[in-house]
N, CA, C, O and CB atoms as a CASP TS submission, in Angstrom:
PFRMAT TS
TARGET T0000
AUTHOR 0000-0000-0000
METHOD Language model
MODEL 1
PARENT N/A
ATOM      1  N   UNK     1      26.323 220.200-169.403  1.00  0.00           N
ATOM      2  CA  UNK     1      26.781 219.395-170.151  1.00  0.00           C
ATOM      3  C   UNK     1      26.012 217.451-171.057  1.00  0.00           C
ATOM      4  O   UNK     1      26.071 216.721-172.046  1.00  0.00           O
ATOM      5  CB  UNK     1      27.881 219.411-169.208  1.00  0.00           C
ATOM      6  N   UNK     2      25.257 217.681-169.371  1.00  0.00           N
ATOM      7  CA  UNK     2      23.721 216.558-170.215  1.00  0.00           C
ATOM      8  C   UNK     2      23.555 216.705-171.273  1.00  0.00           C
ATOM      9  O   UNK     2      24.150 216.197-172.224  1.00  0.00           O
ATOM     10  CB  UNK     2      22.175 216.707-169.882  1.00  0.00           C
ATOM     11  N   UNK     3      22.212 217.857-171.243  1.00  0.00           N
ATOM     12  CA  UNK     3      22.153 218.016-172.173  1.00  0.00           C
ATOM     13  C   UNK     3      22.629 218.778-173.630  1.00  0.00           C
ATOM     14  O   UNK     3      21.850 218.997-174.557  1.00  0.00           O
ATOM     15  CB  UNK     3      21.584 218.003-171.843  1.00  0.00           C
ATOM     16  N   UNK     4      23.993 219.111-173.624  1.00  0.00           N
ATOM     17  CA  UNK     4      25.004 218.542-174.816  1.00  0.00           C
ATOM     18  C   UNK     4      25.307 216.795-175.618  1.00  0.00           C
ATOM     19  O   UNK     4      25.834 216.330-176.629  1.00  0.00           O
ATOM     20  CB  UNK     4      26.362 218.901-174.131  1.00  0.00           C
ATOM     21  N   UNK     5      24.582 216.324-174.391  1.00  0.00           N
ATOM     22  CA  UNK     5      25.070 214.834-174.845  1.00  0.00           C
ATOM     23  C   UNK     5      23.059 214.308-175.370  1.00  0.00           C
ATOM     24  O   UNK     5      22.915 213.339-176.116  1.00  0.00           O
ATOM     25  CB  UNK     5      26.117 213.591-172.923  1.00  0.00           C
ATOM     26  N   UNK     6      21.814 215.071-174.867  1.00  0.00           N
ATOM     27  CA  UNK     6      21.227 214.583-174.599  1.00  0.00           C
ATOM     28  C   UNK     6      21.222 215.557-176.211  1.00  0.00           C
ATOM     29  O   UNK     6      21.221 214.879-177.239  1.00  0.00           O
ATOM     30  CB  UNK     6      20.591 214.331-173.240  1.00  0.00           C
ATOM     31  N   UNK     7      21.221 216.195-176.268  1.00  0.00           N
ATOM     32  CA  UNK     7      20.977 217.458-178.311  1.00  0.00           C
ATOM     33  C   UNK     7      21.522 215.974-178.989  1.00  0.00           C
ATOM     34  O   UNK     7      20.753 215.235-179.605  1.00  0.00           O
ATOM     35  CB  UNK     7      22.810 219.724-178.915  1.00  0.00           C
ATOM     36  N   UNK     8      22.902 215.676-178.786  1.00  0.00           N
ATOM     37  CA  UNK     8      23.188 215.182-179.839  1.00  0.00           C
ATOM     38  C   UNK     8      22.579 213.240-179.662  1.00  0.00           C
ATOM     39  O   UNK     8      22.764 212.494-180.624  1.00  0.00           O
ATOM     40  CB  UNK     8      24.921 215.607-180.033  1.00  0.00           C
ATOM     41  N   UNK     9      21.929 212.719-178.415  1.00  0.00           N
ATOM     42  CA  UNK     9      21.830 211.899-178.914  1.00  0.00           C
ATOM     43  C   UNK     9      19.951 212.059-179.657  1.00  0.00           C
ATOM     44  O   UNK     9      19.198 211.449-180.417  1.00  0.00           O
ATOM     45  CB  UNK     9      22.387 210.844-177.888  1.00  0.00           C
ATOM     46  N   UNK    10      19.965 212.799-179.145  1.00  0.00           N
ATOM     47  CA  UNK    10      18.332 212.846-180.178  1.00  0.00           C
ATOM     48  C   UNK    10      18.385 212.900-181.897  1.00  0.00           C
ATOM     49  O   UNK    10      17.658 212.174-182.575  1.00  0.00           O
ATOM     50  CB  UNK    10      17.390 214.510-179.783  1.00  0.00           C
ATOM     51  N   UNK    11      19.680 214.194-182.687  1.00  0.00           N
ATOM     52  CA  UNK    11      20.043 214.132-183.481  1.00  0.00           C
ATOM     53  C   UNK    11      20.630 213.072-184.199  1.00  0.00           C
ATOM     54  O   UNK    11      20.561 212.909-185.417  1.00  0.00           O
ATOM     55  CB  UNK    11      20.396 214.789-183.341  1.00  0.00           C
ATOM     56  N   UNK    12      21.250 212.315-183.325  1.00  0.00           N
ATOM     57  CA  UNK    12      21.602 210.805-183.331  1.00  0.00           C
ATOM     58  C   UNK    12      20.468 210.125-184.568  1.00  0.00           C
ATOM     59  O   UNK    12      20.544 209.983-185.788  1.00  0.00           O
ATOM     60  CB  UNK    12      21.328 210.058-181.528  1.00  0.00           C
ATOM     61  N   UNK    13      19.155 209.731-183.267  1.00  0.00           N
ATOM     62  CA  UNK    13      17.799 209.322-183.108  1.00  0.00           C
ATOM     63  C   UNK    13      17.363 209.693-184.187  1.00  0.00           C
ATOM     64  O   UNK    13      17.377 208.922-185.147  1.00  0.00           O
ATOM     65  CB  UNK    13      17.042 209.782-182.039  1.00  0.00           C
ATOM     66  N   UNK    14      16.847 211.031-184.290  1.00  0.00           N
ATOM     67  CA  UNK    14      16.511 211.621-185.601  1.00  0.00           C
ATOM     68  C   UNK    14      17.546 211.403-187.669  1.00  0.00           C
ATOM     69  O   UNK    14      17.220 211.388-188.856  1.00  0.00           O
ATOM     70  CB  UNK    14      16.638 213.270-184.914  1.00  0.00           C
ATOM     71  N   UNK    15      18.338 211.332-187.133  1.00  0.00           N
ATOM     72  CA  UNK    15      18.901 210.395-188.223  1.00  0.00           C
ATOM     73  C   UNK    15      18.757 209.611-188.630  1.00  0.00           C
ATOM     74  O   UNK    15      18.381 209.333-189.768  1.00  0.00           O
ATOM     75  CB  UNK    15      19.575 210.061-188.285  1.00  0.00           C
ATOM     76  N   UNK    16      19.181 208.678-187.286  1.00  0.00           N
ATOM     77  CA  UNK    16      19.060 207.254-187.958  1.00  0.00           C
ATOM     78  C   UNK    16      16.782 206.816-189.191  1.00  0.00           C
ATOM     79  O   UNK    16      16.353 206.464-190.290  1.00  0.00           O
ATOM     80  CB  UNK    16      19.372 205.877-185.813  1.00  0.00           C
ATOM     81  N   UNK    17      16.294 207.246-187.771  1.00  0.00           N
ATOM     82  CA  UNK    17      15.046 207.447-188.170  1.00  0.00           C
ATOM     83  C   UNK    17      14.990 207.385-189.648  1.00  0.00           C
ATOM     84  O   UNK    17      14.563 206.390-190.233  1.00  0.00           O
ATOM     85  CB  UNK    17      14.555 208.657-187.649  1.00  0.00           C
ATOM     86  N   UNK    18      15.612 208.916-190.523  1.00  0.00           N
ATOM     87  CA  UNK    18      14.847 209.058-191.674  1.00  0.00           C
ATOM     88  C   UNK    18      15.913 207.459-192.225  1.00  0.00           C
ATOM     89  O   UNK    18      16.913 206.858-191.835  1.00  0.00           O
ATOM     90  CB  UNK    18      14.954 210.964-192.654  1.00  0.00           C
ATOM     91  N   UNK    19      14.732 207.353-193.510  1.00  0.00           N
ATOM     92  CA  UNK    19      15.008 205.871-194.559  1.00  0.00           C
ATOM     93  C   UNK    19      16.017 206.886-195.640  1.00  0.00           C
ATOM     94  O   UNK    19      15.785 207.954-196.207  1.00  0.00           O
ATOM     95  CB  UNK    19      13.066 204.924-195.605  1.00  0.00           C
ATOM     96  N   UNK    20      17.154 206.032-195.607  1.00  0.00           N
ATOM     97  CA  UNK    20      18.392 205.603-196.524  1.00  0.00           C
ATOM     98  C   UNK    20      19.409 205.874-195.777  1.00  0.00           C
ATOM     99  O   UNK    20      20.455 205.225-195.744  1.00  0.00           O
ATOM    100  CB  UNK    20      18.587 206.295-197.898  1.00  0.00           C
ATOM    101  N   UNK    21      19.080 207.108-194.973  1.00  0.00           N
ATOM    102  CA  UNK    21      20.575 207.552-193.894  1.00  0.00           C
ATOM    103  C   UNK    21      21.415 206.257-193.454  1.00  0.00           C
ATOM    104  O   UNK    21      22.577 206.007-193.774  1.00  0.00           O
ATOM    105  CB  UNK    21      20.042 208.359-192.174  1.00  0.00           C
ATOM    106  N   UNK    22      20.375 205.325-192.472  1.00  0.00           N
ATOM    107  CA  UNK    22      21.499 203.996-192.345  1.00  0.00           C
ATOM    108  C   UNK    22      22.381 202.734-192.984  1.00  0.00           C
ATOM    109  O   UNK    22      23.225 201.896-192.667  1.00  0.00           O
ATOM    110  CB  UNK    22      21.073 203.439-191.783  1.00  0.00           C
ATOM    111  N   UNK    23      21.558 203.210-194.143  1.00  0.00           N
ATOM    112  CA  UNK    23      22.188 202.613-195.760  1.00  0.00           C
ATOM    113  C   UNK    23      23.051 203.648-196.255  1.00  0.00           C
ATOM    114  O   UNK    23      23.655 203.422-197.304  1.00  0.00           O
ATOM    115  CB  UNK    23      20.931 202.347-197.090  1.00  0.00           C
ATOM    116  N   UNK    24      23.180 204.563-195.767  1.00  0.00           N
ATOM    117  CA  UNK    24      24.955 205.774-196.839  1.00  0.00           C
ATOM    118  C   UNK    24      25.473 206.111-196.049  1.00  0.00           C
ATOM    119  O   UNK    24      26.405 206.876-196.300  1.00  0.00           O
ATOM    120  CB  UNK    24      24.916 207.420-197.859  1.00  0.00           C
ATOM    121  N   UNK    25      25.277 205.861-195.043  1.00  0.00           N
ATOM    122  CA  UNK    25      26.328 205.683-193.527  1.00  0.00           C
ATOM    123  C   UNK    25      27.515 204.194-193.735  1.00  0.00           C
ATOM    124  O   UNK    25      28.661 203.895-194.071  1.00  0.00           O
ATOM    125  CB  UNK    25      24.946 205.211-191.764  1.00  0.00           C
ATOM    126  N   UNK    26      26.005 203.543-193.166  1.00  0.00           N
ATOM    127  CA  UNK    26      27.326 201.816-193.609  1.00  0.00           C
ATOM    128  C   UNK    26      27.909 201.895-195.010  1.00  0.00           C
ATOM    129  O   UNK    26      29.099 201.630-195.182  1.00  0.00           O
ATOM    130  CB  UNK    26      26.330 199.865-193.752  1.00  0.00           C
ATOM    131  N   UNK    27      27.020 202.293-196.144  1.00  0.00           N
ATOM    132  CA  UNK    27      28.323 202.608-197.200  1.00  0.00           C
ATOM    133  C   UNK    27      29.728 203.518-197.559  1.00  0.00           C
ATOM    134  O   UNK    27      30.661 203.649-198.351  1.00  0.00           O
ATOM    135  CB  UNK    27      27.809 202.885-198.038  1.00  0.00           C
ATOM    136  N   UNK    28      28.985 204.122-196.103  1.00  0.00           N
ATOM    137  CA  UNK    28      30.265 204.866-197.415  1.00  0.00           C
ATOM    138  C   UNK    28      31.173 204.305-195.978  1.00  0.00           C
ATOM    139  O   UNK    28      32.323 204.741-196.034  1.00  0.00           O
ATOM    140  CB  UNK    28      30.306 207.359-198.124  1.00  0.00           C
ATOM    141  N   UNK    29      30.768 202.935-193.972  1.00  0.00           N
ATOM    142  CA  UNK    29      31.792 202.894-193.829  1.00  0.00           C
ATOM    143  C   UNK    29      32.216 202.147-194.377  1.00  0.00           C
ATOM    144  O   UNK    29      33.420 201.959-194.200  1.00  0.00           O
ATOM    145  CB  UNK    29      32.069 202.912-193.017  1.00  0.00           C
ATOM    146  N   UNK    30      31.417 201.212-195.447  1.00  0.00           N
ATOM    147  CA  UNK    30      32.051 200.526-196.739  1.00  0.00           C
ATOM    148  C   UNK    30      33.607 200.785-196.975  1.00  0.00           C
ATOM    149  O   UNK    30      34.512 200.111-196.482  1.00  0.00           O
ATOM    150  CB  UNK    30      31.280 201.082-198.063  1.00  0.00           C
ATOM    151  N   UNK    31      33.761 201.937-197.860  1.00  0.00           N
ATOM    152  CA  UNK    31      34.531 202.460-197.918  1.00  0.00           C
ATOM    153  C   UNK    31      34.064 202.876-199.502  1.00  0.00           C
ATOM    154  O   UNK    31      34.889 202.803-200.413  1.00  0.00           O
ATOM    155  CB  UNK    31      35.688 201.805-197.424  1.00  0.00           C
ATOM    156  N   UNK    32      33.222 203.144-199.648  1.00  0.00           N
ATOM    157  CA  UNK    32      32.178 204.369-201.224  1.00  0.00           C
ATOM    158  C   UNK    32      32.429 205.368-200.675  1.00  0.00           C
ATOM    159  O   UNK    32      31.610 205.678-199.809  1.00  0.00           O
ATOM    160  CB  UNK    32      30.140 204.420-201.630  1.00  0.00           C
ATOM    161  N   UNK    33      33.802 206.476-200.917  1.00  0.00           N
ATOM    162  CA  UNK    33      33.090 207.451-200.351  1.00  0.00           C
ATOM    163  C   UNK    33      32.937 208.644-201.672  1.00  0.00           C
ATOM    164  O   UNK    33      32.925 209.870-201.559  1.00  0.00           O
ATOM    165  CB  UNK    33      33.913 207.958-198.909  1.00  0.00           C
ATOM    166  N   UNK    34      32.867 208.098-202.494  1.00  0.00           N
ATOM    167  CA  UNK    34      32.473 209.395-204.184  1.00  0.00           C
ATOM    168  C   UNK    34      30.700 209.268-204.485  1.00  0.00           C
ATOM    169  O   UNK    34      29.984 208.651-203.697  1.00  0.00           O
ATOM    170  CB  UNK    34      33.562 208.525-206.351  1.00  0.00           C
ATOM    171  N   UNK    35      30.245 209.824-205.513  1.00  0.00           N
ATOM    172  CA  UNK    35      28.554 209.623-204.673  1.00  0.00           C
ATOM    173  C   UNK    35      28.526 209.045-205.846  1.00  0.00           C
ATOM    174  O   UNK    35      27.367 208.630-205.869  1.00  0.00           O
ATOM    175  CB  UNK    35      27.188 210.992-204.128  1.00  0.00           C
ATOM    176  N   UNK    36      29.120 208.659-207.070  1.00  0.00           N
ATOM    177  CA  UNK    36      28.627 207.387-207.517  1.00  0.00           C
ATOM    178  C   UNK    36      28.386 205.220-206.891  1.00  0.00           C
ATOM    179  O   UNK    36      27.830 204.154-207.154  1.00  0.00           O
ATOM    180  CB  UNK    36      29.506 207.592-208.553  1.00  0.00           C
ATOM    181  N   UNK    37      29.610 206.141-205.696  1.00  0.00           N
ATOM    182  CA  UNK    37      29.972 204.753-205.854  1.00  0.00           C
ATOM    183  C   UNK    37      29.102 203.984-204.599  1.00  0.00           C
ATOM    184  O   UNK    37      28.746 202.824-204.391  1.00  0.00           O
ATOM    185  CB  UNK    37      31.733 204.565-205.757  1.00  0.00           C
ATOM    186  N   UNK    38      28.914 205.733-203.634  1.00  0.00           N
ATOM    187  CA  UNK    38      27.632 205.435-202.835  1.00  0.00           C
ATOM    188  C   UNK    38      26.202 204.484-203.337  1.00  0.00           C
ATOM    189  O   UNK    38      25.830 203.392-202.909  1.00  0.00           O
ATOM    190  CB  UNK    38      27.146 206.822-202.571  1.00  0.00           C
ATOM    191  N   UNK    39      25.451 205.566-204.649  1.00  0.00           N
ATOM    192  CA  UNK    39      24.863 205.365-205.409  1.00  0.00           C
ATOM    193  C   UNK    39      24.549 204.853-205.769  1.00  0.00           C
ATOM    194  O   UNK    39      23.367 204.764-206.102  1.00  0.00           O
ATOM    195  CB  UNK    39      24.883 205.512-205.784  1.00  0.00           C
ATOM    196  N   UNK    40      25.775 203.857-206.031  1.00  0.00           N
ATOM    197  CA  UNK    40      25.631 202.578-207.484  1.00  0.00           C
ATOM    198  C   UNK    40      25.687 201.498-206.076  1.00  0.00           C
ATOM    199  O   UNK    40      25.112 200.462-206.410  1.00  0.00           O
ATOM    200  CB  UNK    40      27.483 202.365-209.202  1.00  0.00           C
ATOM    201  N   UNK    41      26.360 201.365-204.114  1.00  0.00           N
ATOM    202  CA  UNK    41      26.600 200.995-203.449  1.00  0.00           C
ATOM    203  C   UNK    41      24.706 199.818-202.377  1.00  0.00           C
ATOM    204  O   UNK    41      24.707 198.880-201.579  1.00  0.00           O
ATOM    205  CB  UNK    41      27.535 202.304-203.080  1.00  0.00           C
ATOM    206  N   UNK    42      23.415 200.719-203.093  1.00  0.00           N
ATOM    207  CA  UNK    42      22.247 200.981-201.831  1.00  0.00           C
ATOM    208  C   UNK    42      21.057 201.043-203.204  1.00  0.00           C
ATOM    209  O   UNK    42      20.574 202.068-203.684  1.00  0.00           O
ATOM    210  CB  UNK    42      22.483 202.907-200.511  1.00  0.00           C
ATOM    211  N   UNK    43      20.827 199.830-203.562  1.00  0.00           N
ATOM    212  CA  UNK    43      19.200 199.436-204.696  1.00  0.00           C
ATOM    213  C   UNK    43      18.707 200.626-204.483  1.00  0.00           C
ATOM    214  O   UNK    43      18.971 201.297-203.484  1.00  0.00           O
ATOM    215  CB  UNK    43      17.806 198.040-204.213  1.00  0.00           C
ATOM    216  N   UNK    44      17.912 200.996-205.455  1.00  0.00           N
ATOM    217  CA  UNK    44      16.770 201.537-205.180  1.00  0.00           C
ATOM    218  C   UNK    44      16.460 203.109-204.852  1.00  0.00           C
ATOM    219  O   UNK    44      15.446 203.754-204.583  1.00  0.00           O
ATOM    220  CB  UNK    44      16.437 200.825-204.253  1.00  0.00           C
ATOM    221  N   UNK    45      17.909 203.408-205.019  1.00  0.00           N
ATOM    222  CA  UNK    45      18.075 205.376-204.198  1.00  0.00           C
ATOM    223  C   UNK    45      18.282 206.409-205.494  1.00  0.00           C
ATOM    224  O   UNK    45      19.199 206.644-206.280  1.00  0.00           O
ATOM    225  CB  UNK    45      20.038 205.710-202.895  1.00  0.00           C
ATOM    226  N   UNK    46      17.473 206.699-205.368  1.00  0.00           N
ATOM    227  CA  UNK    46      17.493 208.520-207.096  1.00  0.00           C
ATOM    228  C   UNK    46      18.577 208.587-206.251  1.00  0.00           C
ATOM    229  O   UNK    46      18.995 208.373-205.113  1.00  0.00           O
ATOM    230  CB  UNK    46      15.954 210.620-207.385  1.00  0.00           C
ATOM    231  N   UNK    47      18.814 208.963-207.296  1.00  0.00           N
ATOM    232  CA  UNK    47      19.944 209.704-207.327  1.00  0.00           C
ATOM    233  C   UNK    47      19.673 211.540-206.620  1.00  0.00           C
ATOM    234  O   UNK    47      20.621 212.240-206.264  1.00  0.00           O
ATOM    235  CB  UNK    47      20.395 209.593-209.053  1.00  0.00           C
ATOM    236  N   UNK    48      18.687 211.845-206.579  1.00  0.00           N
ATOM    237  CA  UNK    48      17.464 213.114-205.537  1.00  0.00           C
ATOM    238  C   UNK    48      17.288 212.644-204.303  1.00  0.00           C
ATOM    239  O   UNK    48      17.244 213.361-203.303  1.00  0.00           O
ATOM    240  CB  UNK    48      15.666 213.317-206.078  1.00  0.00           C
ATOM    241  N   UNK    49      17.178 211.391-204.311  1.00  0.00           N
ATOM    242  CA  UNK    49      17.615 211.047-202.208  1.00  0.00           C
ATOM    243  C   UNK    49      18.271 211.399-201.636  1.00  0.00           C
ATOM    244  O   UNK    49      18.281 212.043-200.587  1.00  0.00           O
ATOM    245  CB  UNK    49      18.054 210.003-201.543  1.00  0.00           C
ATOM    246  N   UNK    50      19.695 210.575-202.982  1.00  0.00           N
ATOM    247  CA  UNK    50      20.943 210.599-201.831  1.00  0.00           C
ATOM    248  C   UNK    50      21.472 212.677-201.324  1.00  0.00           C
ATOM    249  O   UNK    50      21.971 213.213-200.334  1.00  0.00           O
ATOM    250  CB  UNK    50      22.753 209.503-202.956  1.00  0.00           C
ATOM    251  N   UNK    51      20.891 213.239-202.907  1.00  0.00           N
ATOM    252  CA  UNK    51      21.992 214.049-203.067  1.00  0.00           C
ATOM    253  C   UNK    51      20.784 215.024-201.656  1.00  0.00           C
ATOM    254  O   UNK    51      21.214 215.888-200.891  1.00  0.00           O
ATOM    255  CB  UNK    51      22.513 214.773-205.116  1.00  0.00           C
ATOM    256  N   UNK    52      19.509 214.594-201.695  1.00  0.00           N
ATOM    257  CA  UNK    52      19.058 215.266-200.358  1.00  0.00           C
ATOM    258  C   UNK    52      19.373 214.693-198.840  1.00  0.00           C
ATOM    259  O   UNK    52      19.035 215.351-197.855  1.00  0.00           O
ATOM    260  CB  UNK    52      17.591 215.312-200.446  1.00  0.00           C
ATOM    261  N   UNK    53      19.946 213.604-198.738  1.00  0.00           N
ATOM    262  CA  UNK    53      20.140 212.919-197.163  1.00  0.00           C
ATOM    263  C   UNK    53      22.039 213.370-197.434  1.00  0.00           C
ATOM    264  O   UNK    53      22.451 214.068-196.508  1.00  0.00           O
ATOM    265  CB  UNK    53      19.530 210.512-196.931  1.00  0.00           C
ATOM    266  N   UNK    54      22.643 213.195-198.045  1.00  0.00           N
ATOM    267  CA  UNK    54      23.613 214.116-198.362  1.00  0.00           C
ATOM    268  C   UNK    54      24.010 215.486-198.084  1.00  0.00           C
ATOM    269  O   UNK    54      24.972 215.818-197.392  1.00  0.00           O
ATOM    270  CB  UNK    54      23.548 214.130-199.254  1.00  0.00           C
ATOM    271  N   UNK    55      23.261 216.190-198.629  1.00  0.00           N
ATOM    272  CA  UNK    55      23.035 217.609-197.364  1.00  0.00           C
ATOM    273  C   UNK    55      22.493 217.539-195.853  1.00  0.00           C
ATOM    274  O   UNK    55      22.779 218.261-194.898  1.00  0.00           O
ATOM    275  CB  UNK    55      21.897 218.654-197.919  1.00  0.00           C
ATOM    276  N   UNK    56      21.734 216.582-195.926  1.00  0.00           N
ATOM    277  CA  UNK    56      21.629 217.060-194.241  1.00  0.00           C
ATOM    278  C   UNK    56      22.440 216.219-193.632  1.00  0.00           C
ATOM    279  O   UNK    56      22.388 216.560-192.451  1.00  0.00           O
ATOM    280  CB  UNK    56      20.136 216.951-193.438  1.00  0.00           C
ATOM    281  N   UNK    57      23.095 215.403-193.721  1.00  0.00           N
ATOM    282  CA  UNK    57      24.002 214.704-193.109  1.00  0.00           C
ATOM    283  C   UNK    57      25.450 215.690-193.338  1.00  0.00           C
ATOM    284  O   UNK    57      26.557 215.537-192.820  1.00  0.00           O
ATOM    285  CB  UNK    57      23.993 213.135-193.749  1.00  0.00           C
ATOM    286  N   UNK    58      24.812 217.119-194.662  1.00  0.00           N
ATOM    287  CA  UNK    58      26.629 217.928-194.509  1.00  0.00           C
ATOM    288  C   UNK    58      25.898 218.922-193.269  1.00  0.00           C
ATOM    289  O   UNK    58      26.537 219.687-192.547  1.00  0.00           O
ATOM    290  CB  UNK    58      27.561 219.228-196.490  1.00  0.00           C
ATOM    291  N   UNK    59      24.656 218.743-193.227  1.00  0.00           N
ATOM    292  CA  UNK    59      23.905 220.210-192.530  1.00  0.00           C
ATOM    293  C   UNK    59      24.147 220.347-190.581  1.00  0.00           C
ATOM    294  O   UNK    59      24.489 221.314-189.900  1.00  0.00           O
ATOM    295  CB  UNK    59      21.735 220.017-192.921  1.00  0.00           C
ATOM    296  N   UNK    60      23.731 218.692-190.126  1.00  0.00           N
ATOM    297  CA  UNK    60      23.780 218.262-188.922  1.00  0.00           C
ATOM    298  C   UNK    60      26.081 217.553-188.570  1.00  0.00           C
ATOM    299  O   UNK    60      26.448 216.758-187.705  1.00  0.00           O
ATOM    300  CB  UNK    60      22.154 216.796-188.984  1.00  0.00           C
ATOM    301  N   UNK    61      27.039 218.323-189.683  1.00  0.00           N
ATOM    302  CA  UNK    61      27.773 218.097-189.569  1.00  0.00           C
ATOM    303  C   UNK    61      28.069 216.932-188.806  1.00  0.00           C
ATOM    304  O   UNK    61      28.624 216.758-187.722  1.00  0.00           O
ATOM    305  CB  UNK    61      28.053 218.906-189.457  1.00  0.00           C
ATOM    306  N   UNK    62      27.217 215.687-190.207  1.00  0.00           N
ATOM    307  CA  UNK    62      28.370 213.842-189.387  1.00  0.00           C
ATOM    308  C   UNK    62      29.042 214.097-190.917  1.00  0.00           C
ATOM    309  O   UNK    62      30.254 213.901-190.828  1.00  0.00           O
ATOM    310  CB  UNK    62      27.139 211.307-188.989  1.00  0.00           C
ATOM    311  N   UNK    63      28.656 214.465-192.268  1.00  0.00           N
ATOM    312  CA  UNK    63      29.835 214.843-193.359  1.00  0.00           C
ATOM    313  C   UNK    63      30.926 215.777-194.132  1.00  0.00           C
ATOM    314  O   UNK    63      30.642 215.905-195.323  1.00  0.00           O
ATOM    315  CB  UNK    63      29.490 214.715-193.962  1.00  0.00           C
ATOM    316  N   UNK    64      32.206 216.513-193.690  1.00  0.00           N
ATOM    317  CA  UNK    64      32.386 216.515-194.698  1.00  0.00           C
ATOM    318  C   UNK    64      32.872 216.782-196.139  1.00  0.00           C
ATOM    319  O   UNK    64      33.702 216.157-196.799  1.00  0.00           O
ATOM    320  CB  UNK    64      32.070 216.505-194.519  1.00  0.00           C
ATOM    321  N   UNK    65      32.038 218.024-196.503  1.00  0.00           N
ATOM    322  CA  UNK    65      32.511 216.981-198.363  1.00  0.00           C
ATOM    323  C   UNK    65      33.640 217.918-198.549  1.00  0.00           C
ATOM    324  O   UNK    65      33.640 219.025-198.010  1.00  0.00           O
ATOM    325  CB  UNK    65      31.041 217.054-200.262  1.00  0.00           C
ATOM    326  N   UNK    66      34.575 217.508-199.282  1.00  0.00           N
ATOM    327  CA  UNK    66      36.334 217.110-199.715  1.00  0.00           C
ATOM    328  C   UNK    66      35.842 217.654-201.058  1.00  0.00           C
ATOM    329  O   UNK    66      34.933 217.182-201.740  1.00  0.00           O
ATOM    330  CB  UNK    66      37.150 215.088-199.679  1.00  0.00           C
ATOM    331  N   UNK    67      36.781 218.988-201.388  1.00  0.00           N
ATOM    332  CA  UNK    67      37.080 219.113-202.731  1.00  0.00           C
ATOM    333  C   UNK    67      37.453 218.526-203.404  1.00  0.00           C
ATOM    334  O   UNK    67      36.907 217.438-203.222  1.00  0.00           O
ATOM    335  CB  UNK    67      37.556 219.677-203.001  1.00  0.00           C
ATOM    336  N   UNK    68      38.341 218.436-204.466  1.00  0.00           N
ATOM    337  CA  UNK    68      39.127 217.474-205.211  1.00  0.00           C
ATOM    338  C   UNK    68      39.841 219.271-205.709  1.00  0.00           C
ATOM    339  O   UNK    68      39.308 220.340-206.009  1.00  0.00           O
ATOM    340  CB  UNK    68      38.128 216.038-206.589  1.00  0.00           C
ATOM    341  N   UNK    69      41.858 218.594-205.513  1.00  0.00           N
ATOM    342  CA  UNK    69      42.225 219.996-205.672  1.00  0.00           C
ATOM    343  C   UNK    69      42.706 219.556-207.410  1.00  0.00           C
ATOM    344  O   UNK    69      42.774 218.492-208.026  1.00  0.00           O
ATOM    345  CB  UNK    69      43.634 220.703-204.335  1.00  0.00           C
ATOM    346  N   UNK    70      42.930 220.763-207.693  1.00  0.00           N
ATOM    347  CA  UNK    70      43.259 220.265-209.043  1.00  0.00           C
ATOM    348  C   UNK    70      43.363 221.092-210.278  1.00  0.00           C
ATOM    349  O   UNK    70      43.645 220.563-211.353  1.00  0.00           O
ATOM    350  CB  UNK    70      42.380 219.380-209.331  1.00  0.00           C
TER
END
């Protein structure tokens, strides 16, 4: 059980230490849940870098990309 917590802590540390991840998570927590609103809320963040970081957050299962039904 302790090893699972250690691994989780290491993943969190790794993500937080990456550039833009804390800003992206803060933006989402502040209510910006659409790609464009996240991008507009963070100065100097490029579209390419936002795509990369969102993909990384999805891979670590920190985010779940929701698809619109319609």
